[in-house]
Structure formats: C-alpha cells, structure tokens
C-alpha positions in Angstrom: 11.7 -49.2 27.0 12.5 -48.6 23.3 13.0 -51.7 21.2 12.5 -53.9 24.4 11.0 -56.8 22.5 13.8 -57.0 19.9 16.5 -59.6 20.1 20.0 -58.3 20.9 21.3 -58.5 17.3 18.1 -56.8 16.0 18.4 -54.1 18.6 22.0 -53.5 17.6 21.1 -53.4 13.9 18.2 -51.0 14.6 20.5 -48.6 16.7 23.2 -48.6 14.0 20.6 -47.8 11.2 19.3 -44.9 13.4 22.6 -43.6 14.1 23.7 -43.9 10.5 20.6 -42.0 9.4 21.4 -39.3 11.8 24.9 -39.1 10.6 23.7 -38.9 7.1 21.5 -35.9 8.0 24.4 -34.2 9.7 26.6 -34.8 6.7 24.0 -33.2 4.4 23.6 -30.3 6.7 27.3 -29.6 7.3 28.9 -30.6 3.9 26.1 -30.9 1.4 24.2 -33.5 -0.6 27.1 -34.2 -3.1 29.6 -35.4 -0.5 26.8 -37.5 1.2 26.1 -39.2 -2.1 29.8 -40.1 -2.5 30.0 -41.4 1.0 26.8 -43.6 0.3 28.2 -44.7 -3.1 31.5 -45.9 -1.4 29.7 -47.5 1.4 27.5 -49.5 -0.8 30.3 -50.5 -3.1 32.6 -51.5 -0.2 29.8 -53.5 1.5 29.3 -55.3 -1.8 33.2 -56.1 -2.0 32.9 -57.6 1.5 30.3 -59.9 0.4 31.8 -60.9 -2.8 35.3 -60.3 -4.2 34.7 -58.6 -7.6 37.4 -56.9 -9.7 34.9 -54.6 -11.4 33.6 -53.3 -8.1 37.0 -52.8 -6.7 37.9 -50.8 -10.0 34.8 -48.5 -9.5 35.9 -47.8 -5.8 39.4 -46.9 -7.0 37.9 -44.6 -9.7 35.8 -42.7 -7.3 38.6 -42.3 -4.9 41.0 -41.1 -7.5 38.7 -38.3 -8.5 38.2 -37.0 -5.0 39.6 -33.5 -4.0 41.6 -33.1 -0.9 38.6 -31.6 0.9 36.3 -34.3 -0.3 38.8 -37.0 0.8 38.9 -35.5 4.3 35.1 -35.3 4.5 34.6 -39.0 3.5 37.4 -40.1 5.8 35.7 -38.2 8.7 32.3 -39.5 7.8 33.5 -43.1 8.1 35.5 -42.4 11.2 32.5 -41.0 13.0 30.3 -43.8 11.7 32.6 -46.4 13.3 32.8 -44.4 16.5 28.9 -44.6 16.6 28.9 -48.3 15.7 31.2 -49.0 18.6 29.0 -46.9 20.9 25.9 -48.9 19.8 27.8 -52.1 20.3 28.8 -51.3 23.8 25.3 -50.2 24.6 23.9 -53.4 23.3 26.4 -55.5 25.4 25.3 -53.6 28.6 21.7 -54.2 27.9 22.2 -57.8 27.1 24.2 -58.2 30.4 21.4 -56.5 32.3 18.7 -58.7 30.7 20.6 -62.0 31.1 23.0 -61.7 33.9 21.4 -59.5 36.7 20.8 -62.4 39.1 23.6 -64.8 37.8 26.6 -62.3 37.2 28.8 -64.1 39.7 27.1 -67.5 39.6 29.8 -69.5 37.9 32.5 -68.2 40.2 30.6 -68.2 43.5 28.9 -71.6 42.9 32.3 -73.1 42.0 33.7 -71.8 45.3 30.7 -73.3 47.2 31.1 -76.6 45.4 34.7 -76.6 46.8 33.2 -76.2 50.3 35.1 -73.0 50.9 34.2 -71.8 54.4 32.7 -68.4 55.2 35.6 -67.8 57.6 38.1 -68.6 54.9 36.4 -66.1 52.5 36.5 -63.5 55.3 40.3 -64.1 55.8 40.9 -63.8 52.0 39.0 -60.6 51.7 40.9 -59.0 54.7 44.2 -59.7 52.8 43.5 -59.4 49.1 44.2 -56.2 47.2 43.3 -55.8 43.4 45.3 -52.9 41.7 44.7 -52.5 38.0 47.6 -50.1 36.7 47.1 -47.7 33.9 49.6 -46.2 31.5 49.5 -43.7 28.5 50.1 -45.1 25.1 52.5 -42.9 23.0 50.4 -43.3 19.9 47.1 -42.5 21.5 45.6 -39.7 19.5 42.0 -39.6 20.6 41.3 -36.3 22.3 39.5 -36.1 25.7 37.0 -33.8 24.0 36.1 -36.7 21.7 36.0 -39.2 24.5 33.5 -37.0 26.4 31.2 -36.8 23.5 31.3 -40.5 22.8 30.5 -41.1 26.5 27.5 -38.8 26.2 26.2 -40.5 23.1 26.5 -43.9 24.8 24.6 -42.7 27.9 21.9 -41.3 25.6 21.6 -44.5 23.8 21.3 -46.4 27.1 18.6 -43.9 28.1 16.7 -44.4 24.8 16.8 -48.3 25.2 16.3 -48.7 28.9 13.7 -46.2 29.9 10.2 -45.5 28.8 9.7 -42.3 26.7 6.6 -40.5 25.4 6.8 -39.7 21.7 7.7 -36.2 22.4 10.6 -37.3 24.9 11.7 -39.8 22.4 12.0 -37.2 19.7 14.0 -34.9 22.1 16.2 -37.7 23.0 17.1 -38.4 19.3 17.7 -34.6 18.8 20.2 -34.7 21.6 22.1 -37.5 20.0 22.1 -35.8 16.7 23.4 -32.6 18.5 26.3 -34.7 19.8 27.0 -36.2 16.3 26.9 -32.5 14.9 29.4 -31.5 17.6 31.6 -34.5 16.7 31.6 -33.4 13.1 32.6 -29.9 14.0 35.4 -31.0 16.3 39.1 -31.6 15.4 39.5 -35.4 15.6 43.2 -35.0 16.5 45.4 -32.5 18.2 47.4 -30.2 16.1 50.1 -29.9 18.7 52.4 -32.5 20.3 50.9 -34.0 23.4 52.8 -33.0 26.5 53.3 -35.1 29.6 51.1 -32.6 31.4 48.3 -33.3 28.8 48.7 -37.1 29.4 48.3 -36.6 33.2 45.0 -34.8 32.6 43.8 -37.3 29.8 44.8 -40.2 32.0 42.3 -39.2 34.7 39.5 -39.1 32.2 38.3 -42.7 32.9 38.9 -42.5 36.7 36.8 -39.4 36.9 34.0 -40.3 34.4 33.9 -44.0 34.9 35.6 -45.7 37.9 34.7 -43.1 40.5 30.9 -43.4 39.5 30.6 -47.2 39.1 32.7 -48.3 42.2 29.6 -48.4 44.5 27.8 -50.7 41.9 30.8 -53.0 41.8 30.7 -53.4 45.6 26.9 -53.7 45.7 27.0 -56.5 43.1 29.8 -58.3 45.0 28.1 -57.9 48.3 24.8 -59.4 46.8 26.7 -62.3 45.6 28.5 -63.0 48.9 25.0 -62.9 50.6 23.4 -65.2 48.1 26.1 -67.9 48.2 27.8 -67.6 51.6 25.1 -65.7 53.8 27.8 -63.0 54.1 26.0 -60.1 55.8 28.9 -58.0 57.0 30.2 -55.0 55.1 32.8 -56.0 52.5 36.2 -54.5 52.9 37.6 -52.2 50.1 39.8 -54.6 48.0 40.1 -52.4 45.0 42.8 -49.8 44.4 44.0 -48.1 41.2 47.6 -47.4 40.1 49.1 -45.5 37.2 52.5 -44.8 35.5 51.4 -41.6 33.8 53.6 -38.8 34.8 56.1 -41.1 36.7 57.3 -43.5 33.9 60.9 -42.4 33.1 61.9 -45.3 31.0 62.3 -43.8 27.6 60.5 -40.5 28.6 63.0 -37.8 29.1 60.3 -35.2 29.7 59.1 -37.0 32.8 61.0 -35.0 35.4 60.8 -34.6 39.1 58.6 -31.5 38.6 56.3 -33.4 36.2 55.8 -36.2 38.7 55.1 -33.8 41.5 52.5 -32.1 39.2 51.0 -35.6 38.7 50.6 -36.1 42.4 49.2 -32.7 43.0 46.7 -33.0 40.2 45.5 -36.3 41.4 44.9 -34.9 44.9 43.1 -31.8 43.6 40.8 -33.8 41.2 39.7 -36.3 43.9 39.0 -33.7 46.5 37.0 -31.7 44.0 35.0 -34.9 43.2 34.3 -35.4 47.0 33.1 -31.8 47.3 30.8 -32.2 44.3 29.4 -35.3 45.9 28.9 -33.6 49.1 26.8 -30.9 47.5 24.5 -33.6 46.0 24.1 -35.4 49.3 23.4 -32.1 51.1 20.7 -31.2 48.6 19.0 -34.7 49.2 19.5 -35.6 52.9 16.8 -33.5 54.6 16.3 -35.6 57.7 15.3 -33.5 60.7 16.1 -34.1 64.3 12.6 -32.9 65.2 11.2 -36.1 63.4 13.9 -38.7 64.1 16.5 -38.9 66.7 20.2 -38.2 66.0 23.2 -39.7 67.7 24.6 -37.4 70.5 28.1 -38.1 69.3 27.3 -36.6 65.9 25.5 -33.5 67.4 28.5 -32.9 69.7 30.9 -33.1 66.8 28.8 -30.5 64.9 28.8 -28.0 67.8 32.5 -28.4 68.5 33.5 -27.9 64.9 31.3 -24.8 64.4 33.4 -23.2 67.2 36.6 -24.4 65.8 35.8 -22.9 62.4 34.3 -19.9 64.1 31.1 -20.2 62.0 28.1 -18.0 62.5 25.1 -20.2 63.5 23.1 -17.9 61.2 25.0 -19.0 58.2 22.5 -20.2 55.6 23.6 -23.7 55.5 23.6 -24.0 59.3 20.5 -22.0 60.0 18.2 -25.0 60.5 19.5 -26.5 63.7 17.4 -29.6 63.5 19.0 -30.6 60.2 22.2 -31.9 61.9 23.2 -34.2 58.8 23.2 -31.2 56.6 25.3 -29.2 59.1 27.8 -32.0 59.4 28.1 -32.3 55.6 28.6 -28.6 55.3 31.4 -28.8 57.9 33.0 -31.7 56.1 32.9 -29.5 52.8 34.6 -26.7 54.7 37.3 -29.1 55.9 37.9 -30.3 52.4 38.3 -26.8 51.1 41.0 -26.3 53.6 42.6 -29.6 52.7 42.5 -28.6 49.1 44.4 -25.3 50.0 46.7 -27.0 52.3 45.2 -24.9 55.2 44.9 -27.6 57.9 41.7 -29.4 57.1 42.0 -33.2 57.1 45.4 -34.8 57.7 44.5 -38.0 56.1 41.5 -39.9 54.6 40.9 -41.7 58.1 39.7 -38.3 59.5 37.3 -37.9 56.7 36.1 -41.5 57.0 35.5 -40.9 60.8 33.3 -37.9 60.0 31.3 -39.9 57.3 31.0 -43.0 59.6 29.5 -40.7 62.3 26.7 -39.8 59.9 26.2 -43.3 58.7 26.0 -44.9 62.2 23.6 -42.1 63.3 21.2 -42.8 60.5 21.4 -46.6 61.0 20.7 -46.2 64.7 17.6 -44.0 63.9 15.7 -45.8 61.2 17.7 -44.4 58.4 19.5 -47.5 57.2 18.3 -47.1 53.7 19.4 -43.5 53.5 22.9 -44.5 54.8 23.1 -47.4 52.4 22.2 -45.3 49.3 23.9 -42.0 50.1 26.7 -42.2 52.7 28.1 -45.8 52.6 28.8 -45.5 48.8 30.7 -42.3 49.4 32.7 -44.1 52.2 33.7 -46.8 49.8 35.0 -44.1 47.4 37.0 -42.5 50.1 38.4 -45.8 51.2 39.5 -46.6 47.7 40.7 -43.2 46.4 41.8 -41.5 49.6 43.3 -38.1 49.0 45.7 -39.6 46.3 43.1 -40.8 43.8 45.6 -43.1 42.0 48.7 -44.6 43.3 51.7 -43.7 41.1 54.4 -46.2 40.4 57.8 -44.6 39.6 59.5 -46.5 36.7 63.1 -46.3 35.6 65.3 -48.3 33.2 68.0 -50.4 34.9 70.8 -48.8 32.9 70.8 -45.3 34.5 70.5 -47.1 38.0 73.6 -49.1 37.3 75.5 -46.1 36.2 74.3 -44.1 39.2 75.4 -47.0 41.5 78.8 -47.0 39.8 79.2 -43.2 40.3 78.2 -43.4 43.9 80.7 -46.2 44.6 83.4 -44.3 42.6 82.7 -41.2 44.8 82.7 -43.1 48.2 85.1 -45.8 47.5 87.4 -44.8 44.6 89.0 -48.3 44.4 85.8 -49.9 43.5 84.8 -50.1 39.9 81.3 -51.3 40.2 80.5 -51.9 36.5 83.7 -54.0 36.2 82.8 -56.4 39.1 81.4 -59.9 38.5 77.7 -60.4 39.3 78.6 -62.2 42.4 80.8 -59.5 43.8 78.3 -56.9 42.8 75.7 -58.6 45.0 78.2 -59.1 47.9 79.0 -55.3 47.7 75.4 -54.2 47.6 74.4 -56.5 50.4 77.3 -55.3 52.6 76.3 -51.6 52.1 72.7 -52.0 52.5 73.4 -53.6 56.0 75.8 -50.9 56.7 74.4 -47.8 58.4 77.0 -45.3 56.9 75.7 -43.1 54.1 77.6 -43.4 50.8 76.9 -39.8 49.9 75.7 -36.6 51.5 74.4 -33.3 50.2 78.0 -32.0 49.6 78.8 -35.0 47.3 79.7 -34.0 43.7 77.5 -36.1 41.4 76.4 -35.9 37.8 72.9 -34.6 37.0 71.9 -38.0 35.7 72.8 -39.7 39.1 71.0 -36.9 41.0 67.9 -37.6 38.9 68.0 -41.2 39.9 68.5 -40.3 43.6 65.7 -37.7 43.5 63.3 -40.4 42.2 63.5 -42.1 45.6 63.1 -38.7 47.2 59.8 -38.3 45.3 58.3 -41.3 47.1 59.1 -39.6 50.5 57.8 -36.3 49.2 54.5 -37.8 48.1 54.0 -39.5 51.4 54.6 -36.2 53.3 52.7 -33.9 51.0 50.0 -35.8 49.3 49.2 -39.1 51.1 51.0 -42.1 52.5 49.2 -44.0 49.7 50.2 -41.7 46.9 53.4 -43.4 45.9 53.4 -47.0 44.8 56.3 -49.2 43.8 59.7 -48.2 42.3 59.8 -50.4 39.1 63.1 -51.2 37.5 62.5 -52.1 33.8 64.9 -54.0 31.7 66.5 -55.8 34.7 68.8 -58.5 33.7 70.6 -59.5 36.9 69.9 -59.8 40.6 72.3 -56.8 41.2 69.8 -54.6 39.2 67.2 -54.9 41.8 
C-alpha cells in the first residue's frame, strides 16, 4: 500500500502535493509555462494572504489580476477550479481510508452496543426490521451546473487514488497508475466545465440517475453485509436481513414551479428508470455468467432448478445447441442465460417478467441450489447480493413522488365543483364548510366529472397527475409511483 505508514493528515497532504504537481505539468503542456508561472505566483501570494493580512500582498494580487487578458483569466480560473476538484477528491479518498483503518470492526459499535445496553431483545429487533423502511428522496437543484461528464471523471480519479493508496504496486505499476490519473486531469482540462445550453428536464432525469447507477447500485450489497455483520456480532442474528432501504426522487415529477414538467416528461422519467435498471441487471448477469462455472458433473444441482431450465428452453423455443446452452452440465449458466433472455423481453415489453417477484423466484432457485450443494460461498458472493439489488430497485429503480403546489389544486377543485354543482363556490366557503363538502364527496360514490366534462387545461393537468400514478403502476411497476405531495399547504382542506 502506498503511503500506508503515513498519518491521515500526512497522507492527505502528500496526495494533494502529487495531484498539484500533475496539474502543473498538465497546465504547462496544455497552456504553456507563462500561464503556469502566473497561477503559481497567485497561489503563493493568496496563500501568504491567508496566513497574514498584508495590504502590500493584496495590492500585488490585484495588480497581477488587472493585467490578465480574458484568455489568461479563463485559464487561471480553470486551473484553480480543477485544483479544488482534485483536493476534494483527495479529501474524500483520505476519509474512506481512515474509515477503513479505524472503523472496520467498530463501524456500528456505538449504535448497536447502545441498543444492547437497553436490553433490546432479538425478537424486538426482528419485528422492527420487518416493518421499517428507509427512503432517501433526491431532487435536482436548479443551479446545479456540474456536467455528468465531469462527475464521471472525478469518480474515476477518486477510484484511481484509492487504488494507489490501498493496493500494493510495483514501481512500473505505480508509474502507470499515476499516468492514468494525469490522463484524467488532462481530460478535465480539455472538457467544458459547464453546459453551453440550458439544461432540460430530460437532462435532469438522466443526470439524476448518475449516483444511483454509479454509486448506490454498486455499494448496496456492502451496506447490507456491514449491517448483517453488526447484527450477528451484537444480537447473534444469523437470518437474512430484510431489504429495508428504498430510494425516491422528485426529478421529472416535481411540478411546483416547473412548468416544463409535463405528463409526457414524467412518463419519460418512469420509462427511463425502468430501462436503466433492467440494463444494469443484464450487465450484472453477464458478469455472473462469466464467473459461475459450477458443473453438475462435479456437484449436484437441485431438481427444481433443472426442471425450470428444461421447461423454459421449450417455452422460448431455444436450440439446445445454442452456444450458451451447449454445456448441459452447467445448469447455473443455462438458467442465467434464460433470465437474461426474459429480461430482454421485459425491456421490450414482450412478455418476459410480470414483476420483480418472478425475477426473484428465478434467482432464489439458483441461490438455494448452490447452498444445498456446497456452494454457499458462491451464492453469498454472487447471487444473494444481486437478489438484494432486485429487492431494492425492482423494475422501477427509483420511486417517483409527484409534487404539486396547493394553489392549482384548489383552483381545480373549485372548477370541478362549479361544473358538477354550480351553486357551490368552493373558494368562497369557510374552511369548516370546505372540509365538510370534501368529506361528503369523498364518501359519496358518485363521480363529480366524466370524460365529457368541459374543464380547463390547468384542471385537466391536475387530474392527469393522479392518472399518472395509475399509469405507472400498470406500465412500469406497482412500486414506481410514490406519494402525491402537496406543497405550500396552508389548511386541512388543501390535503
């Protein structure tokens, strides 16, 4: 491990110096020595200013800045911008390493030892886990300017830094690793930092999935492994933990102050989420297929799994001579290939899986067969983590909450009552009478409107928002649509 004997602060300082040196090399290669010298001069002077306030130093900084051309100004700003990106990446890397060194065994110690001190029973914990659901909800910030292209490069640099610090490398390997980091820094320099077009809602939908695809999807099994280890340590809890974590989003469904979030945009968000998660599953199946080479000639395989493979080959009318089905003894690979084919059909809305439970049933068949036949380690490292992902992300990936301001909902309610009961002026009623009227109508089975009702486009939009929830349940997944959130609610009648 590089710098393994360094203290955390020393390691961070060393990494920042190395990254700064690489950035300096890139700056000279891309823009020339003159701009590099000006960056270094400004860096030294501003560092001096931070240490001690000095009017003379500040004046020198201002003098240099005033003489800069527009091109030089852009280059210097970009140099400092990339420098701080690299510093943040090094800082994150250092935090991860420090956590690994200091907290591997005691990550949950404070929380779980506290629960044990309160004499919380194992049964009570099981009951809580069966009921609890944790749903972090994400939204897009209207001022977010960082491009996904930049985020991907920063993620690659962070991973390369971790590789450099956590793994042993020969001198040649270490040099190549540094070259890869410098390549990413060069690409950062040659990439537009911001978009030169206004970001659309469609862009936000794609960008919003970045962290789900690149981070949450990959680390989910580690989260459950750590949690499971803690429960075993403190509560002797050996059974499998239920999936308590789900993810939510407002991106592509938040209408409050976002006129471009239309019914079609929200449908696009639902469809995009479904497509992206199924593609991730198919990529993972390919990886597992390559690795899981267990043969029925060496280890027994559950008859139920063998039967399912034989039946599905007939259903899909697949030729046993197909390259991925040719080796009959590799039943696990055959089953994985069939799951892949079914996911292809699911992606194209051509039968396939009706819901995630059918996919989970197929994966569970593989897991159980492995565990029943001396393959528990294989199931635990390859299949069970995949099962956790499917339990969490289903075919919807992220649950979308539809959000609307209370004001258009009030106006829609007023128009509906005006259409169905002209004598009622909803907005003029007292709060008490509004609630009485709404309660009475909710308990009444008669519809207030029908498809022939003449309503304004704004009211139709509000009504269609509720229709979206039903559409998502029927076309994406019964988990796809979350809550209908009414923002700026001031009275009971608003909800």
